N, C-alpha and C positions, 0 to 999 in steps of 0.2 A: 052421684057419689057424695057430693058435699052435703046435700040436704038429707041424705039417709043417715049420715053420721053426726051431723050438727043439728041439735034440736031447737036452738033458740033463733027466732026469725032475724034478729039483728045480726047475729053471727053468720047466718046463711047469706044474708045480703052482703056483708063485709067479705066473706070468702068468695062470693061470686065476683065482687069487685076486684079482689086480688087475682083471681083466675084470669079475668079479662086483661088485667095489667101485665101479668106474666106472659100471657099469650102475645100481647103487643110487643113486649120486650124481646121475645123469641123471634117474632116476625121482623123486628127491626135489627136483628143480629146483635143485640146488646148482651144477651145471655143465651146459652145453648139450652136445648130441651132437657138435658139431664139436670142442669142447675135449676131450671124452672120447676121440675118435679120435686127436687130436693127442697126447695124453698116452699113449695105448696104443702108438702108433707109436714115440714116443721111448723108451719102456721096452722095446719089442720090439727096437729096435736094440741095446740093451744086452744083451738075452737071447740074441740070435743070434751075438754076437761070440766068446764063450768058445771056446777051443781045448783047454783042459785044466782040471783040477780047481781049480787055483789061481784061474784066471780065472772059473770058475763061482762060487766063493765070493765073489769081489769083486762079480760081477754080482748075485748074490742079495742082498748087503748093500746095493747101490745101489738095487735095486728095493724092498727092504724099507724103506729109509729114505724112499723116495717114498711108499709105502703109508702110512707113519706120518703123513705130512703130510695125507693125505686123511681120516684118522680123527679 
């Protein structure tokens, strides 16, 4: 699903990292699956918007900042 909607390789990799992290947090009972889906969808919205490299860099930074809050 992620790679079909996100077209930039760096964002695909970052979204896969986020997906793995959210899965781990669900398995550790830190968040529930509904919250994980919500968080994934919010970040997916960020990942599918970029139209150029500058926007990709900004999206990567936003998603990376979010990932840091989960660590």
